[in-house]
C-alpha positions in Angstrom: -68.4 -21.0 -12.8 -65.7 -18.3 -13.2 -67.9 -15.8 -11.5 -68.8 -18.2 -8.7 -65.1 -19.0 -8.1 -64.3 -15.3 -7.8 -67.2 -14.8 -5.3 -66.3 -17.9 -3.4 -62.7 -16.6 -3.1 -63.9 -13.3 -1.8 -65.9 -14.9 1.0 -63.0 -17.1 1.8 -60.8 -14.0 1.9 -63.2 -12.5 4.5 -62.5 -15.6 6.7 -58.8 -15.3 6.0 -58.9 -11.7 7.5 -60.2 -13.3 10.7 -57.3 -15.7 10.8 -54.7 -13.0 10.1 -56.2 -10.9 12.9 -56.6 -13.6 15.5 -54.0 -16.4 15.0 -51.0 -14.3 16.0 -52.9 -13.2 19.2 -54.0 -16.8 20.0 -57.6 -15.7 20.1 -60.5 -18.1 19.4 -61.5 -18.2 15.7 -65.1 -19.2 16.2 -67.2 -17.3 18.8 -71.0 -17.0 19.4 -70.7 -13.2 19.2 -71.2 -11.4 15.9 -68.5 -9.1 14.5 -68.1 -5.7 16.0 -66.4 -2.5 15.0 -63.1 -2.4 16.9 -63.6 1.4 17.4 -67.2 1.9 18.5 -67.9 -1.8 19.4 -71.2 -1.6 17.5 -72.4 -5.0 16.1 -71.8 -5.2 12.4 -74.9 -6.3 10.5 -74.6 -8.8 7.7 -75.3 -6.2 5.0 -72.3 -4.2 6.2 -70.1 -7.2 6.1 -70.4 -8.4 2.5 -66.9 -9.1 1.1 -65.6 -6.4 -1.3 -68.9 -4.7 -1.8 -69.5 -3.4 1.7 -66.0 -1.8 1.8 -66.8 0.0 -1.4 -70.3 1.1 -0.6 -69.3 2.3 2.9 -66.3 4.2 1.3 -63.9 2.4 3.7 -65.6 3.9 6.8 -67.6 2.3 9.6 -71.3 2.8 9.1 -71.8 3.7 12.7 -68.9 5.7 14.0 -67.3 6.8 10.7 -63.8 5.6 11.6 -61.8 4.5 8.6 -61.7 0.8 7.9 -58.3 -0.7 7.2 -57.6 -1.4 3.5 -56.1 -4.7 4.6 -59.6 -6.3 4.7 -60.4 -5.3 1.1 -56.9 -6.3 -0.2 -57.0 -9.8 1.3 -60.5 -10.4 0.0 -59.6 -9.2 -3.5 -56.3 -11.2 -3.6 -58.2 -14.3 -2.5 -60.9 -13.8 -5.1 -58.5 -13.2 -8.0 -56.2 -16.2 -7.0 -59.2 -18.5 -6.6 -60.4 -17.5 -10.1 -56.9 -18.1 -11.5 -56.7 -21.5 -9.9 -60.1 -22.4 -11.3 -59.0 -21.3 -14.8 -55.9 -23.5 -14.5 -57.3 -26.6 -12.9 -61.0 -26.5 -13.4 -63.5 -27.8 -10.9 -61.5 -30.7 -9.4 -59.9 -32.1 -6.3 -56.7 -30.4 -7.4 -58.5 -27.1 -7.4 -59.6 -27.4 -3.8 -56.2 -28.6 -2.6 -54.3 -25.9 -4.4 -56.8 -23.3 -3.2 -56.3 -24.4 0.3 -52.5 -24.2 0.0 -52.8 -20.6 -1.5 -55.2 -19.5 1.3 -52.7 -20.6 3.9 -49.9 -18.8 2.0 -52.0 -15.6 2.0 -52.5 -15.8 5.8 -48.7 -16.5 6.3 -47.8 -13.5 4.1 -49.9 -11.0 5.8 -49.0 -12.2 9.3 -45.3 -12.0 8.3 -45.8 -8.4 7.0 -47.2 -7.3 10.3 -45.2 -9.3 12.8 -42.1 -10.5 10.9 -42.8 -13.9 12.5 -45.3 -16.6 11.6 -46.9 -19.6 13.5 -44.9 -22.8 13.0 -48.0 -24.9 12.5 -49.0 -22.9 9.5 -45.6 -23.6 7.9 -46.1 -27.3 8.6 -49.5 -27.2 7.0 -48.0 -25.6 3.9 -45.3 -28.2 3.6 -47.7 -31.1 4.0 -50.2 -29.6 1.5 -47.4 -29.2 -1.1 -47.0 -33.0 -1.3 -50.7 -33.3 -2.2 -50.6 -30.7 -5.0 -47.3 -31.6 -6.7 -47.2 -33.4 -10.0 -43.9 -35.0 -9.1 -43.5 -38.4 -7.5 -43.1 -38.5 -3.7 -39.4 -39.5 -4.1 -38.7 -36.6 -6.5 -40.7 -34.2 -4.3 -38.8 -35.2 -1.2 -35.5 -34.9 -3.0 -36.4 -31.3 -4.1 -37.6 -30.4 -0.6 -34.3 -31.5 0.9 -32.1 -30.0 -1.8 -33.9 -26.6 -1.6 -34.0 -26.4 2.2 -30.4 -27.6 2.5 -29.2 -25.1 0.0 -31.0 -22.3 1.9 -29.5 -23.3 5.2 -26.0 -23.2 3.6 -26.7 -19.8 1.9 -28.1 -18.5 5.2 -25.0 -19.5 7.0 -22.7 -17.8 4.4 -24.7 -14.6 4.1 -25.3 -14.3 7.9 -21.5 -14.8 8.5 -20.9 -11.9 6.1 -23.4 -9.6 7.7 -22.3 -10.3 11.3 -18.6 -10.4 10.8 -17.8 -8.2 7.8 -20.6 -5.9 7.1 -21.0 -5.0 10.8 -17.3 -4.0 11.0 -17.4 -2.1 7.7 -20.4 -0.1 8.7 -19.5 0.0 12.4 -23.0 -1.1 13.2 -23.3 -3.3 16.4 -26.9 -4.2 15.6 -25.8 -6.2 12.6 -23.9 -8.7 14.8 -27.1 -10.4 15.7 -28.9 -10.1 12.4 -29.5 -13.2 10.3 -30.0 -13.2 6.5 -33.1 -15.5 6.5 -35.6 -16.4 9.1 -36.3 -20.0 10.0 -39.9 -19.6 8.5 -38.4 -19.1 5.1 -37.0 -22.6 4.9 -40.3 -24.5 4.8 -41.7 -22.1 2.2 -38.7 -22.7 0.0 -39.0 -26.4 0.5 -42.6 -26.2 -0.5 -41.6 -24.3 -3.7 -39.2 -27.1 -4.6 -41.9 -29.7 -4.0 -44.5 -28.1 -6.1 -42.4 -26.5 -8.9 -39.5 -28.8 -9.2 -35.8 -27.8 -9.4 -35.8 -25.4 -12.4 -39.1 -23.8 -11.7 -38.3 -23.6 -8.0 -35.0 -21.8 -8.6 -36.7 -19.3 -10.8 -39.5 -18.7 -8.3 -36.9 -18.0 -5.5 -35.0 -15.7 -7.8 -38.3 -13.8 -8.6 -39.0 -13.6 -4.9 -35.6 -12.1 -4.2 -36.1 -9.7 -7.1 -39.5 -8.6 -5.8 -38.1 -8.0 -2.4 -35.3 -5.6 -3.6 -37.3 -2.3 -3.7 -39.3 -2.9 -0.5 -36.1 -3.9 1.3 -34.3 -0.7 0.2 -37.3 1.4 1.2 -37.5 -0.3 4.6 -33.8 0.3 5.2 -33.6 3.9 4.0 -37.0 5.3 4.9 -38.3 3.3 7.7 -34.9 2.5 9.2 -35.9 -1.1 9.6 -33.2 -3.7 8.6 -35.7 -6.6 8.8 -37.7 -7.3 5.6 -40.3 -10.0 5.7 -39.3 -12.4 3.0 -42.2 -14.9 3.0 -44.6 -12.6 1.1 -42.1 -12.1 -1.7 -41.3 -15.9 -1.9 -45.0 -16.5 -2.2 -45.3 -13.9 -4.9 -42.4 -15.5 -6.8 -44.0 -19.0 -6.3 -47.4 -17.8 -7.6 -45.8 -16.0 -10.6 -44.0 -19.1 -11.7 -47.0 -21.4 -11.0 -49.5 -19.5 -13.0 -47.3 -18.1 -15.8 -44.7 -20.9 -16.2 -41.8 -18.5 -17.0 -39.6 -21.6 -17.0 -41.2 -22.6 -20.3 -40.4 -19.3 -21.9 -36.8 -19.5 -20.8 -36.4 -23.0 -22.2 -37.8 -21.7 -25.6 -35.3 -18.9 -25.6 -32.4 -21.1 -24.9 
């Protein structure tokens, strides 16, 4: 079953690649036409489209025109396969397994769309928030309380940090572009609310801290090397969420203190 869950996750990852590619462009997900190479437009046969394996056997190049295949496809399939395996090991073959897997799959799509566009579809954020209430171990009342507490705290923090960036930092650095920059995007708020619903107060705070920690180096690199002041935060929040969900660092901290 462990091997099956990994293979199942890889095939789901192949579908997630389609969502990541088409959803931001509002293109239809299901069509009668078979997949084609975006470079030479040659129809891709099924044996050239096997998750993970085809990418490795073709050495990351199209079998027809030789153009390099983006590593994004392989990465998404691998991440989906590994996370599906981890969820199975944690929850077993159960209703909770399918619900949690669905939540994680949507989070993967959101993360990679945010990486590319620095914006995500609102309906995906709503799906994540709704799904979180089906996977939480807390009561509905407790889950709602955590959702409101976390989202409210983020709105307040966003106001304070944004005020600092626009009114103080912009003057100190004499950078006019900072006057319109905001600390957090609106898409971050539902993700943070979801974290509170699923992990609770202590675990949720730790997950958000981890997300901010994971974002430090990419943010510095983006600012200094790529000269881009916008860092997509959703992927790092998701990484912090998954780290706390699977490894329960909250438990280790309680033991230490």
